[in-house]
mmCIF file as Biopython writes it, N, C-alpha, C and O atoms, coordinates in Angstrom:
data_model
#
loop_
_atom_site.group_PDB
_atom_site.id
_atom_site.type_symbol
_atom_site.label_atom_id
_atom_site.label_alt_id
_atom_site.label_comp_id
_atom_site.label_asym_id
_atom_site.label_entity_id
_atom_site.label_seq_id
_atom_site.pdbx_PDB_ins_code
_atom_site.Cartn_x
_atom_site.Cartn_y
_atom_site.Cartn_z
_atom_site.occupancy
_atom_site.B_iso_or_equiv
_atom_site.auth_seq_id
_atom_site.auth_asym_id
_atom_site.pdbx_PDB_model_num
ATOM 1   N N  . MET A ? 1  ? -4.318 3.465   24.199  1.0 0.0 1  A 1 
ATOM 2   C CA . MET A ? 1  ? -3.040 3.566   23.518  1.0 0.0 1  A 1 
ATOM 3   C C  . MET A ? 1  ? -2.724 2.275   22.764  1.0 0.0 1  A 1 
ATOM 4   O O  . MET A ? 1  ? -2.269 2.317   21.620  1.0 0.0 1  A 1 
ATOM 5   N N  . GLU A ? 2  ? -2.959 1.151   23.390  1.0 0.0 2  A 1 
ATOM 6   C CA . GLU A ? 2  ? -2.668 -0.139  22.770  1.0 0.0 2  A 1 
ATOM 7   C C  . GLU A ? 2  ? -3.594 -0.388  21.571  1.0 0.0 2  A 1 
ATOM 8   O O  . GLU A ? 2  ? -3.179 -0.988  20.579  1.0 0.0 2  A 1 
ATOM 9   N N  . GLN A ? 3  ? -4.862 0.079   21.667  1.0 0.0 3  A 1 
ATOM 10  C CA . GLN A ? 3  ? -5.799 -0.127  20.573  1.0 0.0 3  A 1 
ATOM 11  C C  . GLN A ? 3  ? -5.380 0.678   19.336  1.0 0.0 3  A 1 
ATOM 12  O O  . GLN A ? 3  ? -5.481 0.180   18.215  1.0 0.0 3  A 1 
ATOM 13  N N  . LYS A ? 4  ? -4.917 1.898   19.528  1.0 0.0 4  A 1 
ATOM 14  C CA . LYS A ? 4  ? -4.460 2.713   18.398  1.0 0.0 4  A 1 
ATOM 15  C C  . LYS A ? 4  ? -3.264 2.066   17.704  1.0 0.0 4  A 1 
ATOM 16  O O  . LYS A ? 4  ? -3.169 2.084   16.477  1.0 0.0 4  A 1 
ATOM 17  N N  . ARG A ? 5  ? -2.356 1.498   18.489  1.0 0.0 5  A 1 
ATOM 18  C CA . ARG A ? 5  ? -1.179 0.846   17.905  1.0 0.0 5  A 1 
ATOM 19  C C  . ARG A ? 5  ? -1.600 -0.395  17.117  1.0 0.0 5  A 1 
ATOM 20  O O  . ARG A ? 5  ? -1.059 -0.666  16.045  1.0 0.0 5  A 1 
ATOM 21  N N  . THR A ? 6  ? -2.550 -1.135  17.639  1.0 0.0 6  A 1 
ATOM 22  C CA . THR A ? 6  ? -3.041 -2.324  16.941  1.0 0.0 6  A 1 
ATOM 23  C C  . THR A ? 6  ? -3.713 -1.932  15.634  1.0 0.0 6  A 1 
ATOM 24  O O  . THR A ? 6  ? -3.510 -2.588  14.612  1.0 0.0 6  A 1 
ATOM 25  N N  . GLU A ? 7  ? -4.518 -0.860  15.657  1.0 0.0 7  A 1 
ATOM 26  C CA . GLU A ? 7  ? -5.171 -0.393  14.433  1.0 0.0 7  A 1 
ATOM 27  C C  . GLU A ? 7  ? -4.133 0.052   13.405  1.0 0.0 7  A 1 
ATOM 28  O O  . GLU A ? 7  ? -4.288 -0.222  12.215  1.0 0.0 7  A 1 
ATOM 29  N N  . ALA A ? 8  ? -3.096 0.723   13.842  1.0 0.0 8  A 1 
ATOM 30  C CA . ALA A ? 8  ? -2.053 1.185   12.922  1.0 0.0 8  A 1 
ATOM 31  C C  . ALA A ? 8  ? -1.358 0.004   12.262  1.0 0.0 8  A 1 
ATOM 32  O O  . ALA A ? 8  ? -1.086 0.040   11.062  1.0 0.0 8  A 1 
ATOM 33  N N  . ILE A ? 9  ? -1.070 -1.035  13.022  1.0 0.0 9  A 1 
ATOM 34  C CA . ILE A ? 9  ? -0.418 -2.228  12.468  1.0 0.0 9  A 1 
ATOM 35  C C  . ILE A ? 9  ? -1.332 -2.919  11.462  1.0 0.0 9  A 1 
ATOM 36  O O  . ILE A ? 9  ? -0.875 -3.372  10.413  1.0 0.0 9  A 1 
ATOM 37  N N  . ILE A ? 10 ? -2.604 -2.998  11.774  1.0 0.0 10 A 1 
ATOM 38  C CA . ILE A ? 10 ? -3.569 -3.644  10.875  1.0 0.0 10 A 1 
ATOM 39  C C  . ILE A ? 10 ? -3.678 -2.869  9.569   1.0 0.0 10 A 1 
ATOM 40  O O  . ILE A ? 10 ? -3.681 -3.468  8.493   1.0 0.0 10 A 1 
ATOM 41  N N  . PHE A ? 11 ? -3.769 -1.539  9.652   1.0 0.0 11 A 1 
ATOM 42  C CA . PHE A ? 11 ? -3.881 -0.737  8.436   1.0 0.0 11 A 1 
ATOM 43  C C  . PHE A ? 11 ? -2.603 -0.787  7.608   1.0 0.0 11 A 1 
ATOM 44  O O  . PHE A ? 11 ? -2.671 -0.811  6.380   1.0 0.0 11 A 1 
ATOM 45  N N  . CYS A ? 12 ? -1.451 -0.804  8.249   1.0 0.0 12 A 1 
ATOM 46  C CA . CYS A ? 12 ? -0.188 -0.937  7.508   1.0 0.0 12 A 1 
ATOM 47  C C  . CYS A ? 12 ? -0.141 -2.265  6.767   1.0 0.0 12 A 1 
ATOM 48  O O  . CYS A ? 12 ? 0.242  -2.310  5.598   1.0 0.0 12 A 1 
ATOM 49  N N  . ASP A ? 13 ? -0.521 -3.328  7.426   1.0 0.0 13 A 1 
ATOM 50  C CA . ASP A ? 13 ? -0.526 -4.639  6.780   1.0 0.0 13 A 1 
ATOM 51  C C  . ASP A ? 13 ? -1.565 -4.718  5.670   1.0 0.0 13 A 1 
ATOM 52  O O  . ASP A ? 13 ? -1.328 -5.356  4.644   1.0 0.0 13 A 1 
ATOM 53  N N  . LEU A ? 14 ? -2.712 -4.075  5.865   1.0 0.0 14 A 1 
ATOM 54  C CA . LEU A ? 14 ? -3.754 -4.064  4.846   1.0 0.0 14 A 1 
ATOM 55  C C  . LEU A ? 14 ? -3.260 -3.382  3.574   1.0 0.0 14 A 1 
ATOM 56  O O  . LEU A ? 14 ? -3.445 -3.902  2.474   1.0 0.0 14 A 1 
ATOM 57  N N  . PHE A ? 15 ? -2.636 -2.225  3.725   1.0 0.0 15 A 1 
ATOM 58  C CA . PHE A ? 15 ? -2.154 -1.523  2.541   1.0 0.0 15 A 1 
ATOM 59  C C  . PHE A ? 15 ? -0.965 -2.242  1.913   1.0 0.0 15 A 1 
ATOM 60  O O  . PHE A ? 15 ? -0.794 -2.183  0.695   1.0 0.0 15 A 1 
ATOM 61  N N  . ALA A ? 16 ? -0.146 -2.913  2.701   1.0 0.0 16 A 1 
ATOM 62  C CA . ALA A ? 16 ? 0.940  -3.708  2.124   1.0 0.0 16 A 1 
ATOM 63  C C  . ALA A ? 16 ? 0.357  -4.847  1.279   1.0 0.0 16 A 1 
ATOM 64  O O  . ALA A ? 16 ? 0.874  -5.147  0.203   1.0 0.0 16 A 1 
ATOM 65  N N  . ALA A ? 17 ? -0.708 -5.475  1.759   1.0 0.0 17 A 1 
ATOM 66  C CA . ALA A ? 17 ? -1.353 -6.549  1.001   1.0 0.0 17 A 1 
ATOM 67  C C  . ALA A ? 17 ? -2.033 -5.999  -0.251  1.0 0.0 17 A 1 
ATOM 68  O O  . ALA A ? 17 ? -1.953 -6.612  -1.315  1.0 0.0 17 A 1 
ATOM 69  N N  . LEU A ? 18 ? -2.701 -4.850  -0.135  1.0 0.0 18 A 1 
ATOM 70  C CA . LEU A ? 18 ? -3.340 -4.249  -1.303  1.0 0.0 18 A 1 
ATOM 71  C C  . LEU A ? 18 ? -2.317 -3.869  -2.366  1.0 0.0 18 A 1 
ATOM 72  O O  . LEU A ? 18 ? -2.571 -4.022  -3.561  1.0 0.0 18 A 1 
ATOM 73  N N  . LYS A ? 19 ? -1.174 -3.379  -1.936  1.0 0.0 19 A 1 
ATOM 74  C CA . LYS A ? 19 ? -0.114 -3.018  -2.877  1.0 0.0 19 A 1 
ATOM 75  C C  . LYS A ? 19 ? 0.433  -4.264  -3.577  1.0 0.0 19 A 1 
ATOM 76  O O  . LYS A ? 19 ? 0.723  -4.224  -4.772  1.0 0.0 19 A 1 
ATOM 77  N N  . ALA A ? 20 ? 0.572  -5.351  -2.851  1.0 0.0 20 A 1 
ATOM 78  C CA . ALA A ? 20 ? 1.048  -6.599  -3.455  1.0 0.0 20 A 1 
ATOM 79  C C  . ALA A ? 20 ? 0.026  -7.148  -4.453  1.0 0.0 20 A 1 
ATOM 80  O O  . ALA A ? 20 ? 0.403  -7.641  -5.517  1.0 0.0 20 A 1 
ATOM 81  N N  . ILE A ? 21 ? -1.246 -7.068  -4.121  1.0 0.0 21 A 1 
ATOM 82  C CA . ILE A ? 21 ? -2.295 -7.537  -5.031  1.0 0.0 21 A 1 
ATOM 83  C C  . ILE A ? 21 ? -2.406 -6.609  -6.234  1.0 0.0 21 A 1 
ATOM 84  O O  . ILE A ? 21 ? -2.646 -7.066  -7.352  1.0 0.0 21 A 1 
ATOM 85  N N  . GLY A ? 22 ? -2.232 -5.304  -6.009  1.0 0.0 22 A 1 
ATOM 86  C CA . GLY A ? 22 ? -2.326 -4.333  -7.089  1.0 0.0 22 A 1 
ATOM 87  C C  . GLY A ? 22 ? -1.280 -4.511  -8.156  1.0 0.0 22 A 1 
ATOM 88  O O  . GLY A ? 22 ? -1.451 -4.017  -9.271  1.0 0.0 22 A 1 
ATOM 89  N N  . ALA A ? 23 ? -0.194 -5.206  -7.850  1.0 0.0 23 A 1 
ATOM 90  C CA . ALA A ? 23 ? 0.842  -5.452  -8.854  1.0 0.0 23 A 1 
ATOM 91  C C  . ALA A ? 23 ? 0.342  -6.376  -9.961  1.0 0.0 23 A 1 
ATOM 92  O O  . ALA A ? 23 ? 0.873  -6.351  -11.071 1.0 0.0 23 A 1 
ATOM 93  N N  . PHE A ? 24 ? -0.658 -7.178  -9.677  1.0 0.0 24 A 1 
ATOM 94  C CA . PHE A ? 24 ? -1.165 -8.128  -10.659 1.0 0.0 24 A 1 
ATOM 95  C C  . PHE A ? 24 ? -2.350 -7.590  -11.457 1.0 0.0 24 A 1 
ATOM 96  O O  . PHE A ? 24 ? -2.739 -8.187  -12.460 1.0 0.0 24 A 1 
ATOM 97  N N  . ILE A ? 25 ? -2.926 -6.471  -11.025 1.0 0.0 25 A 1 
ATOM 98  C CA . ILE A ? 25 ? -4.063 -5.879  -11.721 1.0 0.0 25 A 1 
ATOM 99  C C  . ILE A ? 25 ? -3.525 -4.844  -12.699 1.0 0.0 25 A 1 
ATOM 100 O O  . ILE A ? 25 ? -2.979 -3.816  -12.297 1.0 0.0 25 A 1 
ATOM 101 N N  . LYS A ? 26 ? -3.683 -5.126  -13.982 1.0 0.0 26 A 1 
ATOM 102 C CA . LYS A ? 26 ? -3.119 -4.267  -15.022 1.0 0.0 26 A 1 
ATOM 103 C C  . LYS A ? 26 ? -4.233 -3.566  -15.788 1.0 0.0 26 A 1 
ATOM 104 O O  . LYS A ? 26 ? -5.269 -4.155  -16.097 1.0 0.0 26 A 1 
ATOM 105 N N  . ILE A ? 27 ? -3.988 -2.283  -16.085 1.0 0.0 27 A 1 
ATOM 106 C CA . ILE A ? 27 ? -4.945 -1.482  -16.837 1.0 0.0 27 A 1 
ATOM 107 C C  . ILE A ? 27 ? -4.238 -0.992  -18.100 1.0 0.0 27 A 1 
ATOM 108 O O  . ILE A ? 27 ? -3.366 -0.126  -18.024 1.0 0.0 27 A 1 
ATOM 109 N N  . PRO A ? 28 ? -4.608 -1.540  -19.263 1.0 0.0 28 A 1 
ATOM 110 C CA . PRO A ? 28 ? -3.967 -1.089  -20.499 1.0 0.0 28 A 1 
ATOM 111 C C  . PRO A ? 28 ? -4.604 0.212   -20.994 1.0 0.0 28 A 1 
ATOM 112 O O  . PRO A ? 28 ? -5.821 0.305   -21.156 1.0 0.0 28 A 1 
ATOM 113 N N  . ILE A ? 29 ? -3.759 1.205   -21.228 1.0 0.0 29 A 1 
ATOM 114 C CA . ILE A ? 29 ? -4.210 2.481   -21.789 1.0 0.0 29 A 1 
ATOM 115 C C  . ILE A ? 29 ? -3.307 2.768   -22.991 1.0 0.0 29 A 1 
ATOM 116 O O  . ILE A ? 29 ? -2.141 3.134   -22.843 1.0 0.0 29 A 1 
ATOM 117 N N  . GLY A ? 30 ? -3.868 2.595   -24.160 1.0 0.0 30 A 1 
ATOM 118 C CA . GLY A ? 30 ? -3.072 2.780   -25.374 1.0 0.0 30 A 1 
ATOM 119 C C  . GLY A ? 30 ? -1.972 1.740   -25.440 1.0 0.0 30 A 1 
ATOM 120 O O  . GLY A ? 30 ? -2.237 0.541   -25.352 1.0 0.0 30 A 1 
ATOM 121 N N  . ASN A ? 31 ? -0.739 2.196   -25.595 1.0 0.0 31 A 1 
ATOM 122 C CA . ASN A ? 31 ? 0.401  1.287   -25.647 1.0 0.0 31 A 1 
ATOM 123 C C  . ASN A ? 31 ? 1.014  1.047   -24.280 1.0 0.0 31 A 1 
ATOM 124 O O  . ASN A ? 31 ? 1.912  0.216   -24.144 1.0 0.0 31 A 1 
ATOM 125 N N  . ASP A ? 32 ? 0.543  1.760   -23.265 1.0 0.0 32 A 1 
ATOM 126 C CA . ASP A ? 32 ? 1.086  1.637   -21.913 1.0 0.0 32 A 1 
ATOM 127 C C  . ASP A ? 32 ? 0.222  0.718   -21.068 1.0 0.0 32 A 1 
ATOM 128 O O  . ASP A ? 32 ? -0.973 0.555   -21.313 1.0 0.0 32 A 1 
ATOM 129 N N  . VAL A ? 33 ? 0.854  0.124   -20.070 1.0 0.0 33 A 1 
ATOM 130 C CA . VAL A ? 33 ? 0.141  -0.722  -19.110 1.0 0.0 33 A 1 
ATOM 131 C C  . VAL A ? 33 ? 0.456  -0.200  -17.713 1.0 0.0 33 A 1 
ATOM 132 O O  . VAL A ? 33 ? 1.621  -0.085  -17.332 1.0 0.0 33 A 1 
ATOM 133 N N  . PHE A ? 34 ? -0.576 0.108   -16.966 1.0 0.0 34 A 1 
ATOM 134 C CA . PHE A ? 34 ? -0.418 0.611   -15.609 1.0 0.0 34 A 1 
ATOM 135 C C  . PHE A ? 34 ? -0.915 -0.427  -14.613 1.0 0.0 34 A 1 
ATOM 136 O O  . PHE A ? 34 ? -1.844 -1.182  -14.900 1.0 0.0 34 A 1 
ATOM 137 N N  . THR A ? 35 ? -0.290 -0.459  -13.443 1.0 0.0 35 A 1 
ATOM 138 C CA . THR A ? 35 ? -0.759 -1.335  -12.376 1.0 0.0 35 A 1 
ATOM 139 C C  . THR A ? 35 ? -1.349 -0.476  -11.263 1.0 0.0 35 A 1 
ATOM 140 O O  . THR A ? 35 ? -1.157 0.739   -11.240 1.0 0.0 35 A 1 
ATOM 141 N N  . LEU A ? 36 ? -2.065 -1.110  -10.344 1.0 0.0 36 A 1 
ATOM 142 C CA . LEU A ? 36 ? -2.685 -0.384  -9.248  1.0 0.0 36 A 1 
ATOM 143 C C  . LEU A ? 36 ? -1.748 -0.184  -8.058  1.0 0.0 36 A 1 
ATOM 144 O O  . LEU A ? 36 ? -2.164 0.340   -7.025  1.0 0.0 36 A 1 
ATOM 145 N N  . GLN A ? 37 ? -0.495 -0.595  -8.196  1.0 0.0 37 A 1 
ATOM 146 C CA . GLN A ? 37 ? 0.469  -0.392  -7.108  1.0 0.0 37 A 1 
ATOM 147 C C  . GLN A ? 37 ? 0.632  1.077   -6.774  1.0 0.0 37 A 1 
ATOM 148 O O  . GLN A ? 37 ? 0.682  1.455   -5.604  1.0 0.0 37 A 1 
ATOM 149 N N  . PHE A ? 38 ? 0.713  1.892   -7.790  1.0 0.0 38 A 1 
ATOM 150 C CA . PHE A ? 38 ? 0.907  3.322   -7.574  1.0 0.0 38 A 1 
ATOM 151 C C  . PHE A ? 38 ? -0.279 3.919   -6.825  1.0 0.0 38 A 1 
ATOM 152 O O  . PHE A ? 38 ? -0.095 4.734   -5.921  1.0 0.0 38 A 1 
ATOM 153 N N  . LEU A ? 39 ? -1.499 3.518   -7.194  1.0 0.0 39 A 1 
ATOM 154 C CA . LEU A ? 39 ? -2.697 4.010   -6.512  1.0 0.0 39 A 1 
ATOM 155 C C  . LEU A ? 39 ? -2.685 3.633   -5.039  1.0 0.0 39 A 1 
ATOM 156 O O  . LEU A ? 39 ? -2.973 4.475   -4.189  1.0 0.0 39 A 1 
ATOM 157 N N  . PHE A ? 40 ? -2.361 2.396   -4.722  1.0 0.0 40 A 1 
ATOM 158 C CA . PHE A ? 40 ? -2.366 1.959   -3.333  1.0 0.0 40 A 1 
ATOM 159 C C  . PHE A ? 40 ? -1.229 2.594   -2.534  1.0 0.0 40 A 1 
ATOM 160 O O  . PHE A ? 40 ? -1.362 2.806   -1.329  1.0 0.0 40 A 1 
ATOM 161 N N  . THR A ? 41 ? -0.118 2.896   -3.194  1.0 0.0 41 A 1 
ATOM 162 C CA . THR A ? 41 ? 0.962  3.608   -2.510  1.0 0.0 41 A 1 
ATOM 163 C C  . THR A ? 41 ? 0.520  5.015   -2.132  1.0 0.0 41 A 1 
ATOM 164 O O  . THR A ? 41 ? 0.763  5.467   -1.014  1.0 0.0 41 A 1 
ATOM 165 N N  . LEU A ? 42 ? -0.126 5.702   -3.062  1.0 0.0 42 A 1 
ATOM 166 C CA . LEU A ? 42 ? -0.630 7.046   -2.771  1.0 0.0 42 A 1 
ATOM 167 C C  . LEU A ? 42 ? -1.708 7.023   -1.691  1.0 0.0 42 A 1 
ATOM 168 O O  . LEU A ? 42 ? -1.714 7.872   -0.799  1.0 0.0 42 A 1 
ATOM 169 N N  . LEU A ? 43 ? -2.616 6.061   -1.769  1.0 0.0 43 A 1 
ATOM 170 C CA . LEU A ? 43 ? -3.668 5.971   -0.761  1.0 0.0 43 A 1 
ATOM 171 C C  . LEU A ? 43 ? -3.110 5.681   0.626   1.0 0.0 43 A 1 
ATOM 172 O O  . LEU A ? 43 ? -3.607 6.213   1.619   1.0 0.0 43 A 1 
ATOM 173 N N  . ALA A ? 44 ? -2.098 4.854   0.699   1.0 0.0 44 A 1 
ATOM 174 C CA . ALA A ? 44 ? -1.485 4.554   1.996   1.0 0.0 44 A 1 
ATOM 175 C C  . ALA A ? 44 ? -0.885 5.816   2.597   1.0 0.0 44 A 1 
ATOM 176 O O  . ALA A ? 44 ? -1.031 6.066   3.794   1.0 0.0 44 A 1 
ATOM 177 N N  . ASP A ? 45 ? -0.214 6.609   1.774   1.0 0.0 45 A 1 
ATOM 178 C CA . ASP A ? 45 ? 0.393  7.837   2.278   1.0 0.0 45 A 1 
ATOM 179 C C  . ASP A ? 45 ? -0.671 8.854   2.678   1.0 0.0 45 A 1 
ATOM 180 O O  . ASP A ? 45 ? -0.543 9.509   3.712   1.0 0.0 45 A 1 
ATOM 181 N N  . LEU A ? 46 ? -1.711 8.991   1.875   1.0 0.0 46 A 1 
ATOM 182 C CA . LEU A ? 46 ? -2.746 9.978   2.168   1.0 0.0 46 A 1 
ATOM 183 C C  . LEU A ? 46 ? -3.599 9.594   3.370   1.0 0.0 46 A 1 
ATOM 184 O O  . LEU A ? 46 ? -3.933 10.450  4.189   1.0 0.0 46 A 1 
ATOM 185 N N  . LEU A ? 47 ? -3.950 8.336   3.483   1.0 0.0 47 A 1 
ATOM 186 C CA . LEU A ? 47 ? -4.854 7.912   4.554   1.0 0.0 47 A 1 
ATOM 187 C C  . LEU A ? 47 ? -4.140 7.605   5.867   1.0 0.0 47 A 1 
ATOM 188 O O  . LEU A ? 47 ? -4.683 7.852   6.944   1.0 0.0 47 A 1 
ATOM 189 N N  . LEU A ? 48 ? -2.932 7.071   5.778   1.0 0.0 48 A 1 
ATOM 190 C CA . LEU A ? 48 ? -2.221 6.681   6.998   1.0 0.0 48 A 1 
ATOM 191 C C  . LEU A ? 48 ? -1.257 7.745   7.489   1.0 0.0 48 A 1 
ATOM 192 O O  . LEU A ? 48 ? -0.889 7.750   8.663   1.0 0.0 48 A 1 
ATOM 193 N N  . GLY A ? 49 ? -0.846 8.637   6.617   1.0 0.0 49 A 1 
ATOM 194 C CA . GLY A ? 49 ? 0.153  9.625   6.996   1.0 0.0 49 A 1 
ATOM 195 C C  . GLY A ? 49 ? 1.524  9.188   6.516   1.0 0.0 49 A 1 
ATOM 196 O O  . GLY A ? 49 ? 1.697  8.081   6.006   1.0 0.0 49 A 1 
ATOM 197 N N  . GLY A ? 50 ? 2.486  10.064  6.686   1.0 0.0 50 A 1 
ATOM 198 C CA . GLY A ? 50 ? 3.822  9.799   6.159   1.0 0.0 50 A 1 
ATOM 199 C C  . GLY A ? 50 ? 4.528  8.621   6.790   1.0 0.0 50 A 1 
ATOM 200 O O  . GLY A ? 50 ? 5.084  7.777   6.088   1.0 0.0 50 A 1 
ATOM 201 N N  . ARG A ? 51 ? 4.510  8.557   8.118   1.0 0.0 51 A 1 
ATOM 202 C CA . ARG A ? 51 ? 5.271  7.510   8.812   1.0 0.0 51 A 1 
ATOM 203 C C  . ARG A ? 51 ? 4.644  6.128   8.602   1.0 0.0 51 A 1 
ATOM 204 O O  . ARG A ? 51 ? 5.345  5.172   8.271   1.0 0.0 51 A 1 
ATOM 205 N N  . LEU A ? 52 ? 3.334  6.023   8.793   1.0 0.0 52 A 1 
ATOM 206 C CA . LEU A ? 52 ? 2.683  4.716   8.640   1.0 0.0 52 A 1 
ATOM 207 C C  . LEU A ? 52 ? 2.577  4.311   7.165   1.0 0.0 52 A 1 
ATOM 208 O O  . LEU A ? 52 ? 2.650  3.125   6.843   1.0 0.0 52 A 1 
ATOM 209 N N  . GLY A ? 53 ? 2.404  5.292   6.268   1.0 0.0 53 A 1 
ATOM 210 C CA . GLY A ? 53 ? 2.382  4.986   4.841   1.0 0.0 53 A 1 
ATOM 211 C C  . GLY A ? 53 ? 3.713  4.450   4.370   1.0 0.0 53 A 1 
ATOM 212 O O  . GLY A ? 53 ? 3.771  3.505   3.584   1.0 0.0 53 A 1 
ATOM 213 N N  . ALA A ? 54 ? 4.793  5.061   4.857   1.0 0.0 54 A 1 
ATOM 214 C CA . ALA A ? 54 ? 6.128  4.563   4.507   1.0 0.0 54 A 1 
ATOM 215 C C  . ALA A ? 54 ? 6.362  3.176   5.088   1.0 0.0 54 A 1 
ATOM 216 O O  . ALA A ? 54 ? 7.018  2.342   4.463   1.0 0.0 54 A 1 
ATOM 217 N N  . ALA A ? 55 ? 5.833  2.928   6.270   1.0 0.0 55 A 1 
ATOM 218 C CA . ALA A ? 55 ? 5.966  1.596   6.872   1.0 0.0 55 A 1 
ATOM 219 C C  . ALA A ? 55 ? 5.232  0.547   6.057   1.0 0.0 55 A 1 
ATOM 220 O O  . ALA A ? 55 ? 5.723  -0.571  5.900   1.0 0.0 55 A 1 
ATOM 221 N N  . ALA A ? 56 ? 4.050  0.897   5.529   1.0 0.0 56 A 1 
ATOM 222 C CA . ALA A ? 56 ? 3.290  -0.043  4.707   1.0 0.0 56 A 1 
ATOM 223 C C  . ALA A ? 56 ? 4.024  -0.365  3.417   1.0 0.0 56 A 1 
ATOM 224 O O  . ALA A ? 56 ? 4.078  -1.523  3.004   1.0 0.0 56 A 1 
ATOM 225 N N  . VAL A ? 57 ? 4.593  0.657   2.775   1.0 0.0 57 A 1 
ATOM 226 C CA . VAL A ? 57 ? 5.333  0.439   1.533   1.0 0.0 57 A 1 
ATOM 227 C C  . VAL A ? 57 ? 6.617  -0.337  1.799   1.0 0.0 57 A 1 
ATOM 228 O O  . VAL A ? 57 ? 6.988  -1.222  1.028   1.0 0.0 57 A 1 
ATOM 229 N N  . ALA A ? 58 ? 7.290  -0.004  2.889   1.0 0.0 58 A 1 
ATOM 230 C CA . ALA A ? 58 ? 8.529  -0.717  3.235   1.0 0.0 58 A 1 
ATOM 231 C C  . ALA A ? 58 ? 8.253  -2.189  3.531   1.0 0.0 58 A 1 
ATOM 232 O O  . ALA A ? 58 ? 9.053  -3.058  3.186   1.0 0.0 58 A 1 
ATOM 233 N N  . THR A ? 59 ? 7.123  -2.464  4.168   1.0 0.0 59 A 1 
ATOM 234 C CA . THR A ? 59 ? 6.749  -3.853  4.439   1.0 0.0 59 A 1 
ATOM 235 C C  . THR A ? 59 ? 6.577  -4.630  3.141   1.0 0.0 59 A 1 
ATOM 236 O O  . THR A ? 59 ? 7.031  -5.768  3.030   1.0 0.0 59 A 1 
ATOM 237 N N  . ASP A ? 60 ? 5.921  -4.017  2.159   1.0 0.0 60 A 1 
ATOM 238 C CA . ASP A ? 60 ? 5.741  -4.682  0.875   1.0 0.0 60 A 1 
ATOM 239 C C  . ASP A ? 60 ? 7.055  -4.874  0.149   1.0 0.0 60 A 1 
ATOM 240 O O  . ASP A ? 60 ? 7.262  -5.905  -0.492  1.0 0.0 60 A 1 
ATOM 241 N N  . VAL A ? 61 ? 7.947  -3.899  0.238   1.0 0.0 61 A 1 
ATOM 242 C CA . VAL A ? 61 ? 9.245  -4.009  -0.430  1.0 0.0 61 A 1 
ATOM 243 C C  . VAL A ? 61 ? 10.081 -5.114  0.211   1.0 0.0 61 A 1 
ATOM 244 O O  . VAL A ? 61 ? 10.727 -5.889  -0.494  1.0 0.0 61 A 1 
ATOM 245 N N  . VAL A ? 62 ? 10.074 -5.190  1.534   1.0 0.0 62 A 1 
ATOM 246 C CA . VAL A ? 62 ? 10.863 -6.213  2.231   1.0 0.0 62 A 1 
ATOM 247 C C  . VAL A ? 62 ? 10.311 -7.605  1.930   1.0 0.0 62 A 1 
ATOM 248 O O  . VAL A ? 62 ? 11.081 -8.539  1.708   1.0 0.0 62 A 1 
ATOM 249 N N  . LEU A ? 63 ? 8.994  -7.749  1.921   1.0 0.0 63 A 1 
ATOM 250 C CA . LEU A ? 63 ? 8.406  -9.061  1.661   1.0 0.0 63 A 1 
ATOM 251 C C  . LEU A ? 63 ? 8.530  -9.466  0.201   1.0 0.0 63 A 1 
ATOM 252 O O  . LEU A ? 63 ? 8.586  -10.654 -0.115  1.0 0.0 63 A 1 
ATOM 253 N N  . GLY A ? 64 ? 8.575  -8.475  -0.695  1.0 0.0 64 A 1 
ATOM 254 C CA . GLY A ? 64 ? 8.649  -8.765  -2.129  1.0 0.0 64 A 1 
ATOM 255 C C  . GLY A ? 64 ? 10.035 -9.133  -2.522  1.0 0.0 64 A 1 
ATOM 256 O O  . GLY A ? 64 ? 10.292 -9.411  -3.694  1.0 0.0 64 A 1 
#
């Protein structure tokens, strides 16, 4: 039980860090510029689930 909780915390922090780093990676497409924040937000939700994905995004929002 304790190992699963530790893994969940590590993955939440990992996706929060990836989302913060993704804000600086810009992809220009035509006149628009996209960042990888949106991709990492979607991946956090898909891979971690709703509750842990929201926790990862909330962590990035609070720290930002």
